[in-house]
A tleap script that builds the chain and sets N, CA, C and O, in Angstrom:
source leaprc.protein.ff14SB
mol = sequence {
  NMET SER LEU ASN ASP PHE ALA ARG THR PRO
  LEU LEU PHE GLY PRO SER PRO ILE HIE PRO
  LEU PRO ARG LEU SER GLU ALA LEU GLY GLY
  GLU VAL GLU ILE TRP ALA LYS ARG GLU ASP
  CYS ASN SER GLY ILE ALA PHE GLY GLY ASN
  LYS VAL ARG LYS LEU GLU TYR LEU VAL ALA
  ASP ALA LEU ALA GLN GLY CYS ASP THR LEU
  VAL SER ILE GLY CGLY
}
set mol.1.N position { -11.417 -105.994 -113.240 }
set mol.1.CA position { -11.922 -106.896 -112.220 }
set mol.1.C position { -11.370 -106.438 -110.869 }
set mol.1.O position { -10.197 -106.079 -110.761 }
set mol.2.N position { -12.218 -106.452 -109.842 }
set mol.2.CA position { -11.769 -106.049 -108.505 }
set mol.2.C position { -12.023 -107.180 -107.514 }
set mol.2.O position { -12.710 -108.152 -107.829 }
set mol.3.N position { -11.472 -107.045 -106.334 }
set mol.3.CA position { -11.683 -108.061 -105.289 }
set mol.3.C position { -13.154 -108.198 -104.927 }
set mol.3.O position { -13.584 -109.259 -104.475 }
set mol.4.N position { -13.927 -107.139 -105.122 }
set mol.4.CA position { -15.364 -107.201 -104.828 }
set mol.4.C position { -16.103 -108.182 -105.735 }
set mol.4.O position { -17.233 -108.574 -105.444 }
set mol.5.N position { -15.464 -108.574 -106.829 }
set mol.5.CA position { -16.078 -109.529 -107.754 }
set mol.5.C position { -15.974 -110.966 -107.257 }
set mol.5.O position { -16.587 -111.862 -107.838 }
set mol.6.N position { -15.213 -111.202 -106.201 }
set mol.6.CA position { -14.981 -112.550 -105.692 }
set mol.6.C position { -15.690 -112.746 -104.354 }
set mol.6.O position { -15.754 -111.833 -103.530 }
set mol.7.N position { -16.221 -113.954 -104.152 }
set mol.7.CA position { -16.849 -114.281 -102.869 }
set mol.7.C position { -15.801 -114.270 -101.764 }
set mol.7.O position { -14.635 -114.592 -101.991 }
set mol.8.N position { -16.238 -113.893 -100.562 }
set mol.8.CA position { -15.322 -113.791 -99.424 }
set mol.8.C position { -16.036 -114.259 -98.165 }
set mol.8.O position { -17.187 -113.893 -97.928 }
set mol.9.N position { -15.361 -115.059 -97.364 }
set mol.9.CA position { -15.876 -115.480 -96.059 }
set mol.9.C position { -15.112 -114.703 -95.001 }
set mol.9.O position { -13.925 -114.961 -94.804 }
set mol.10.N position { -15.752 -113.752 -94.305 }
set mol.10.CA position { -15.036 -112.923 -93.326 }
set mol.10.C position { -14.450 -113.764 -92.189 }
set mol.10.O position { -15.154 -114.562 -91.570 }
set mol.11.N position { -13.181 -113.582 -91.929 }
set mol.11.CA position { -12.490 -114.265 -90.834 }
set mol.11.C position { -11.827 -113.277 -89.872 }
set mol.11.O position { -11.327 -113.671 -88.818 }
set mol.12.N position { -11.825 -112.012 -90.234 }
set mol.12.CA position { -11.146 -110.997 -89.425 }
set mol.12.C position { -12.143 -110.232 -88.566 }
set mol.12.O position { -13.340 -110.215 -88.854 }
set mol.13.N position { -11.643 -109.601 -87.513 }
set mol.13.CA position { -12.495 -108.842 -86.596 }
set mol.13.C position { -12.875 -107.475 -87.140 }
set mol.13.O position { -13.860 -106.892 -86.687 }
set mol.14.N position { -12.139 -106.959 -88.077 }
set mol.14.CA position { -12.417 -105.628 -88.608 }
set mol.14.C position { -11.181 -105.075 -89.269 }
set mol.14.O position { -10.252 -105.821 -89.576 }
set mol.15.N position { -11.157 -103.766 -89.495 }
set mol.15.CA position { -10.001 -103.168 -90.134 }
set mol.15.C position { -8.746 -103.326 -89.261 }
set mol.15.O position { -8.826 -103.372 -88.033 }
set mol.16.N position { -7.620 -103.404 -89.910 }
set mol.16.CA position { -6.354 -103.505 -89.182 }
set mol.16.C position { -6.047 -102.173 -88.505 }
set mol.16.O position { -6.164 -101.121 -89.134 }
set mol.17.N position { -5.657 -102.204 -87.241 }
set mol.17.CA position { -5.289 -100.942 -86.585 }
set mol.17.C position { -3.977 -100.412 -87.163 }
set mol.17.O position { -3.125 -101.174 -87.618 }
set mol.18.N position { -3.842 -99.109 -87.132 }
set mol.18.CA position { -2.581 -98.506 -87.543 }
set mol.18.C position { -1.989 -97.748 -86.352 }
set mol.18.O position { -2.712 -97.150 -85.555 }
set mol.19.N position { -0.675 -97.788 -86.253 }
set mol.19.CA position { 0.022 -97.168 -85.129 }
set mol.19.C position { 1.133 -96.265 -85.640 }
set mol.19.O position { 1.864 -96.630 -86.560 }
set mol.20.N position { 1.259 -95.074 -85.037 }
set mol.20.CA position { 2.365 -94.209 -85.426 }
set mol.20.C position { 3.682 -94.783 -84.901 }
set mol.20.O position { 3.722 -95.431 -83.855 }
set mol.21.N position { 4.737 -94.535 -85.637 }
set mol.21.CA position { 6.082 -94.965 -85.237 }
set mol.21.C position { 6.949 -93.714 -85.069 }
set mol.21.O position { 7.781 -93.412 -85.924 }
set mol.22.N position { 6.749 -92.986 -83.959 }
set mol.22.CA position { 7.429 -91.694 -83.794 }
set mol.22.C position { 8.951 -91.793 -83.742 }
set mol.22.O position { 9.639 -90.914 -84.262 }
set mol.23.N position { 9.485 -92.840 -83.127 }
set mol.23.CA position { 10.954 -92.941 -83.061 }
set mol.23.C position { 11.555 -93.171 -84.442 }
set mol.23.O position { 12.609 -92.620 -84.760 }
set mol.24.N position { 10.886 -93.988 -85.270 }
set mol.24.CA position { 11.378 -94.194 -86.628 }
set mol.24.C position { 11.243 -92.907 -87.443 }
set mol.24.O position { 12.140 -92.546 -88.206 }
set mol.25.N position { 10.116 -92.222 -87.273 }
set mol.25.CA position { 9.933 -90.944 -87.962 }
set mol.25.C position { 11.047 -89.970 -87.597 }
set mol.25.O position { 11.613 -89.307 -88.467 }
set mol.26.N position { 11.356 -89.888 -86.314 }
set mol.26.CA position { 12.416 -88.995 -85.846 }
set mol.26.C position { 13.778 -89.425 -86.387 }
set mol.26.O position { 14.581 -88.586 -86.793 }
set mol.27.N position { 14.033 -90.724 -86.391 }
set mol.27.CA position { 15.319 -91.234 -86.893 }
set mol.27.C position { 15.503 -90.929 -88.379 }
set mol.27.O position { 16.629 -90.848 -88.869 }
set mol.28.N position { 14.386 -90.760 -89.090 }
set mol.28.CA position { 14.454 -90.449 -90.518 }
set mol.28.C position { 14.396 -88.949 -90.789 }
set mol.28.O position { 14.157 -88.525 -91.920 }
set mol.29.N position { 14.614 -88.162 -89.761 }
set mol.29.CA position { 14.676 -86.716 -89.934 }
set mol.29.C position { 13.481 -85.958 -89.405 }
set mol.29.O position { 13.523 -84.731 -89.320 }
set mol.30.N position { 12.413 -86.656 -89.045 }
set mol.30.CA position { 11.252 -86.015 -88.436 }
set mol.30.C position { 10.369 -85.230 -89.379 }
set mol.30.O position { 9.429 -84.576 -88.928 }
set mol.31.N position { 10.637 -85.272 -90.675 }
set mol.31.CA position { 9.833 -84.491 -91.607 }
set mol.31.C position { 8.641 -85.270 -92.162 }
set mol.31.O position { 7.783 -84.705 -92.840 }
set mol.32.N position { 8.596 -86.558 -91.872 }
set mol.32.CA position { 7.470 -87.390 -92.296 }
set mol.32.C position { 6.993 -88.199 -91.099 }
set mol.32.O position { 7.754 -88.456 -90.166 }
set mol.33.N position { 5.738 -88.592 -91.136 }
set mol.33.CA position { 5.201 -89.480 -90.106 }
set mol.33.C position { 5.156 -90.888 -90.675 }
set mol.33.O position { 4.580 -91.119 -91.738 }
set mol.34.N position { 5.769 -91.830 -89.962 }
set mol.34.CA position { 5.756 -93.235 -90.376 }
set mol.34.C position { 4.703 -93.952 -89.528 }
set mol.34.O position { 4.648 -93.785 -88.310 }
set mol.35.N position { 3.880 -94.743 -90.191 }
set mol.35.CA position { 2.826 -95.509 -89.527 }
set mol.35.C position { 2.970 -96.983 -89.911 }
set mol.35.O position { 3.476 -97.304 -90.986 }
set mol.36.N position { 2.524 -97.868 -89.030 }
set mol.36.CA position { 2.529 -99.313 -89.306 }
set mol.36.C position { 1.096 -99.826 -89.283 }
set mol.36.O position { 0.339 -99.554 -88.350 }
set mol.37.N position { 0.742 -100.558 -90.304 }
set mol.37.CA position { -0.562 -101.225 -90.340 }
set mol.37.C position { -0.381 -102.589 -89.697 }
set mol.37.O position { 0.393 -103.406 -90.198 }
set mol.38.N position { -1.082 -102.853 -88.593 }
set mol.38.CA position { -0.882 -104.049 -87.781 }
set mol.38.C position { -1.789 -105.180 -88.237 }
set mol.38.O position { -2.847 -105.417 -87.654 }
set mol.39.N position { -1.365 -105.872 -89.285 }
set mol.39.CA position { -2.114 -107.013 -89.798 }
set mol.39.C position { -2.106 -108.194 -88.837 }
set mol.39.O position { -2.869 -109.144 -89.016 }
set mol.40.N position { -1.258 -108.145 -87.826 }
set mol.40.CA position { -1.151 -109.262 -86.880 }
set mol.40.C position { -2.131 -109.138 -85.721 }
set mol.40.O position { -2.151 -110.009 -84.852 }
set mol.41.N position { -2.939 -108.092 -85.678 }
set mol.41.CA position { -3.772 -107.825 -84.495 }
set mol.41.C position { -5.256 -108.112 -84.654 }
set mol.41.O position { -6.006 -107.918 -83.697 }
set mol.42.N position { -5.713 -108.559 -85.804 }
set mol.42.CA position { -7.165 -108.572 -85.976 }
set mol.42.C position { -7.779 -109.897 -86.401 }
set mol.42.O position { -8.909 -109.914 -86.888 }
set mol.43.N position { -7.065 -111.015 -86.230 }
set mol.43.CA position { -7.701 -112.250 -86.692 }
set mol.43.C position { -8.164 -113.159 -85.566 }
set mol.43.O position { -9.256 -113.720 -85.660 }
set mol.44.N position { -7.396 -113.327 -84.521 }
set mol.44.CA position { -7.761 -114.273 -83.486 }
set mol.44.C position { -7.510 -115.715 -83.885 }
set mol.44.O position { -7.543 -116.608 -83.038 }
set mol.45.N position { -7.256 -115.953 -85.175 }
set mol.45.CA position { -6.991 -117.302 -85.668 }
set mol.45.C position { -5.516 -117.633 -85.508 }
set mol.45.O position { -5.147 -118.699 -85.015 }
set mol.46.N position { -4.707 -116.717 -85.926 }
set mol.46.CA position { -3.252 -116.890 -85.885 }
set mol.46.C position { -2.638 -115.504 -85.957 }
set mol.46.O position { -3.355 -114.504 -85.994 }
set mol.47.N position { -1.355 -115.443 -85.976 }
set mol.47.CA position { -0.685 -114.158 -86.044 }
set mol.47.C position { -0.166 -113.883 -87.447 }
set mol.47.O position { 0.907 -113.300 -87.607 }
set mol.48.N position { -0.913 -114.295 -88.461 }
set mol.48.CA position { -0.445 -114.192 -89.831 }
set mol.48.C position { -0.902 -112.969 -90.584 }
set mol.48.O position { -0.321 -112.633 -91.616 }
set mol.49.N position { -1.935 -112.286 -90.098 }
set mol.49.CA position { -2.376 -111.055 -90.743 }
set mol.49.C position { -2.788 -111.234 -92.184 }
set mol.49.O position { -3.916 -111.644 -92.460 }
set mol.50.N position { -1.889 -110.934 -93.113 }
set mol.50.CA position { -2.241 -110.989 -94.528 }
set mol.50.C position { -2.561 -112.405 -94.980 }
set mol.50.O position { -3.282 -112.580 -95.962 }
set mol.51.N position { -2.051 -113.415 -94.299 }
set mol.51.CA position { -2.374 -114.796 -94.663 }
set mol.51.C position { -3.861 -115.071 -94.421 }
set mol.51.O position { -4.495 -115.795 -95.189 }
set mol.52.N position { -4.405 -114.498 -93.366 }
set mol.52.CA position { -5.823 -114.680 -93.070 }
set mol.52.C position { -6.660 -113.962 -94.124 }
set mol.52.O position { -7.719 -114.455 -94.512 }
set mol.53.N position { -6.204 -112.818 -94.585 }
set mol.53.CA position { -6.927 -112.117 -95.655 }
set mol.53.C position { -7.025 -112.991 -96.902 }
set mol.53.O position { -8.076 -113.049 -97.542 }
set mol.54.N position { -5.929 -113.670 -97.249 }
set mol.54.CA position { -5.942 -114.577 -98.402 }
set mol.54.C position { -6.926 -115.719 -98.158 }
set mol.54.O position { -7.664 -116.112 -99.061 }
set mol.55.N position { -6.934 -116.251 -96.932 }
set mol.55.CA position { -7.821 -117.369 -96.608 }
set mol.55.C position { -9.294 -117.009 -96.756 }
set mol.55.O position { -10.109 -117.875 -97.075 }
set mol.56.N position { -9.648 -115.751 -96.530 }
set mol.56.CA position { -11.044 -115.348 -96.675 }
set mol.56.C position { -11.581 -115.694 -98.072 }
set mol.56.O position { -12.737 -116.092 -98.216 }
set mol.57.N position { -10.747 -115.543 -99.080 }
set mol.57.CA position { -11.154 -115.848 -100.451 }
set mol.57.C position { -11.066 -117.344 -100.742 }
set mol.57.O position { -11.916 -117.892 -101.443 }
set mol.58.N position { -10.045 -118.001 -100.206 }
set mol.58.CA position { -9.908 -119.440 -100.422 }
set mol.58.C position { -11.035 -120.219 -99.751 }
set mol.58.O position { -11.549 -121.180 -100.324 }
set mol.59.N position { -11.422 -119.813 -98.546 }
set mol.59.CA position { -12.512 -120.486 -97.824 }
set mol.59.C position { -13.823 -120.315 -98.587 }
set mol.59.O position { -14.577 -121.275 -98.749 }
set mol.60.N position { -14.094 -119.115 -99.048 }
set mol.60.CA position { -15.333 -118.880 -99.804 }
set mol.60.C position { -15.390 -119.754 -101.053 }
set mol.60.O position { -16.432 -120.333 -101.361 }
set mol.61.N position { -14.282 -119.851 -101.765 }
set mol.61.CA position { -14.239 -120.672 -102.974 }
set mol.61.C position { -14.409 -122.155 -102.635 }
set mol.61.O position { -15.129 -122.874 -103.328 }
set mol.62.N position { -13.749 -122.609 -101.571 }
set mol.62.CA position { -13.858 -124.015 -101.170 }
set mol.62.C position { -15.304 -124.352 -100.770 }
set mol.62.O position { -15.826 -125.400 -101.151 }
set mol.63.N position { -15.944 -123.465 -100.005 }
set mol.63.CA position { -17.333 -123.703 -99.603 }
set mol.63.C position { -18.262 -123.728 -100.815 }
set mol.63.O position { -19.182 -124.544 -100.876 }
set mol.64.N position { -18.026 -122.844 -101.773 }
set mol.64.CA position { -18.857 -122.808 -102.987 }
set mol.64.C position { -18.735 -124.107 -103.789 }
set mol.64.O position { -19.660 -124.495 -104.503 }
set mol.65.N position { -17.592 -124.766 -103.664 }
set mol.65.CA position { -17.376 -126.031 -104.373 }
set mol.65.C position { -17.837 -127.239 -103.554 }
set mol.65.O position { -17.725 -128.378 -104.008 }
set mol.66.N position { -18.355 -126.989 -102.346 }
set mol.66.CA position { -18.850 -128.074 -101.512 }
set mol.66.C position { -17.779 -128.779 -100.698 }
set mol.66.O position { -18.021 -129.859 -100.160 }
set mol.67.N position { -16.617 -128.190 -100.604 }
set mol.67.CA position { -15.530 -128.818 -99.830 }
set mol.67.C position { -15.847 -128.788 -98.344 }
set mol.67.O position { -16.494 -127.863 -97.854 }
set mol.68.N position { -15.383 -129.809 -97.633 }
set mol.68.CA position { -15.518 -129.810 -96.180 }
set mol.68.C position { -14.158 -129.797 -95.497 }
set mol.68.O position { -14.075 -129.821 -94.269 }
set mol.69.N position { -13.096 -129.759 -96.286 }
set mol.69.CA position { -11.733 -129.713 -95.755 }
set mol.69.C position { -10.909 -128.767 -96.621 }
set mol.69.O position { -10.999 -128.787 -97.849 }
set mol.70.N position { -10.104 -127.940 -95.958 }
set mol.70.CA position { -9.225 -127.024 -96.678 }
set mol.70.C position { -7.855 -127.064 -96.015 }
set mol.70.O position { -7.733 -126.898 -94.801 }
set mol.71.N position { -6.844 -127.284 -96.815 }
set mol.71.CA position { -5.467 -127.257 -96.321 }
set mol.71.C position { -4.762 -126.120 -97.046 }
set mol.71.O position { -4.725 -126.089 -98.276 }
set mol.72.N position { -4.209 -125.198 -96.291 }
set mol.72.CA position { -3.466 -124.076 -96.873 }
set mol.72.C position { -2.101 -124.032 -96.211 }
set mol.72.O position { -1.988 -124.011 -94.986 }
set mol.73.N position { -1.077 -124.019 -97.034 }
set mol.73.CA position { 0.291 -124.010 -96.516 }
set mol.73.C position { 1.003 -122.796 -97.090 }
set mol.73.O position { 0.917 -122.533 -98.290 }
set mol.74.N position { 1.684 -122.077 -96.264 }
set mol.74.CA position { 2.425 -120.912 -96.735 }
set mol.74.C position { 3.361 -120.420 -95.656 }
set mol.74.O position { 3.256 -120.806 -94.492 }
set mol.75.N position { 4.263 -119.575 -96.055 }
set mol.75.CA position { 5.213 -119.059 -95.087 }
set mol.75.C position { 5.362 -117.587 -95.206 }
set mol.75.O position { 6.131 -116.982 -94.460 }
savepdb mol mol.pdb
quit
């Protein structure tokens, strides 16, 4: 079973941007490139990143069940 098997309501603007971290790469010896995936940059809803990704599936399921209210709590 894959995530494609589940309904999803898109809430994000698109793919998460990735940024190189050259100072960290250098601090670790410079033989590898370290990159950060910025999950905090693409929702516009909040600064939760991966929390919004989870909500995409919860919202779709709630709508399919006819819900008009959704409460999601997490940290």
